[in-house]
C-alpha positions as CSV (number, residue, x, y, z in Angstrom):
1,M,0.0,0.0,0.0
2,I,1.4,3.4,-0.9
3,F,1.7,6.4,1.3
4,T,-1.4,8.3,0.0
5,D,-3.6,5.2,0.4
6,K,-2.7,4.8,4.0
7,V,-3.1,8.5,5.0
8,S,-6.4,8.7,3.1
9,K,-7.8,7.1,6.2
10,L,-7.2,10.4,8.1
11,K,-10.5,11.7,9.7
12,H,-9.5,15.2,10.6
13,L,-6.2,16.1,8.9
14,K,-6.6,16.3,5.1
15,L,-4.1,15.4,2.5
16,I,-4.1,18.1,-0.2
17,A,-3.3,17.0,-3.8
18,T,-0.4,18.7,-5.5
19,D,1.2,18.5,-9.0
20,D,4.4,17.5,-7.3
21,A,4.4,13.8,-6.2
22,C,7.3,14.5,-3.8
23,K,5.4,17.2,-1.9
24,V,3.0,16.2,0.8
25,V,0.6,19.0,2.0
26,I,-1.5,18.2,5.0
27,S,-4.3,20.6,6.0
28,T,-5.1,21.2,9.7
29,K,-8.0,23.5,8.8
30,N,-11.1,23.0,11.0
31,T,-9.2,20.8,13.5
32,S,-8.1,21.1,17.1
33,I,-4.4,21.6,15.9
34,N,-2.7,24.1,13.7
35,G,0.2,23.8,11.3
36,P,3.0,24.8,13.7
37,M,1.6,22.6,16.5
38,L,1.5,19.6,14.1
39,Q,5.1,20.3,12.9
40,K,6.3,20.6,16.5
41,E,4.6,17.3,17.5
42,L,6.0,15.4,14.5
43,L,9.5,16.7,15.3
44,E,9.4,16.2,19.1
45,K,7.4,13.0,19.5
46,Y,8.1,11.2,16.2
47,H,11.5,12.7,15.2
48,L,10.2,13.7,11.8
49,Q,11.4,17.0,10.3
50,L,9.0,18.8,7.9
51,E,9.8,21.3,5.2
52,M,7.6,24.0,6.6
53,A,4.4,24.9,8.5
54,S,1.8,27.6,8.0
55,A,-1.3,28.4,10.1
56,T,-3.5,25.8,8.4
57,Y,-1.1,23.3,6.8
58,V,2.3,21.6,6.8
59,I,4.5,20.5,4.0
60,A,6.7,17.5,3.9
61,I,9.1,16.6,1.0
62,L,9.5,13.0,0.2
63,S,12.5,11.8,-1.8
64,C,13.9,8.6,-3.4
65,N,16.3,8.4,-0.4
66,D,13.4,8.0,2.1
67,T,13.4,4.5,3.5
68,K,10.3,2.3,3.7
69,D,10.7,2.4,7.5
70,G,10.7,6.2,7.5
71,L,7.6,6.5,5.3
72,E,5.8,4.0,7.6
73,R,6.9,6.0,10.6
74,F,5.4,9.2,9.0
75,E,2.2,7.4,8.1
76,K,1.8,6.0,11.7
77,A,2.6,9.4,13.2
78,L,-0.1,11.1,11.1
79,L,-2.7,8.4,11.9
80,D,-1.8,8.5,15.6
81,I,-2.1,12.3,15.8
82,D,-5.3,12.3,13.7
83,S,-6.9,9.8,16.1
84,K,-6.6,12.3,18.9
85,L,-8.0,15.3,17.1
86,T,-11.4,16.8,17.0
87,D,-13.2,19.0,14.4
88,E,-12.8,22.1,16.5
89,N,-11.7,25.1,14.5
90,I,-8.7,26.7,16.2
91,N,-7.3,28.1,12.9
């Protein structure tokens, strides 16, 4: 199963389609977390460094050098975080 298939199961965070297959944009809009909060949690709890964060989204860049383990860790982290969110709009 590829990355986008697994993270399509997110209930609160939303994967935003882009023209760049290496760019992963995740919206935090209408959730109980904002972009900087998501970026901080991914870094501090899951040791995953994102490219950038904005008020309502984060961007991750995937590359051919990313390992299967690293992608699975990213998927699991997003699903774990998503499972704790609500549809509150803090943005």
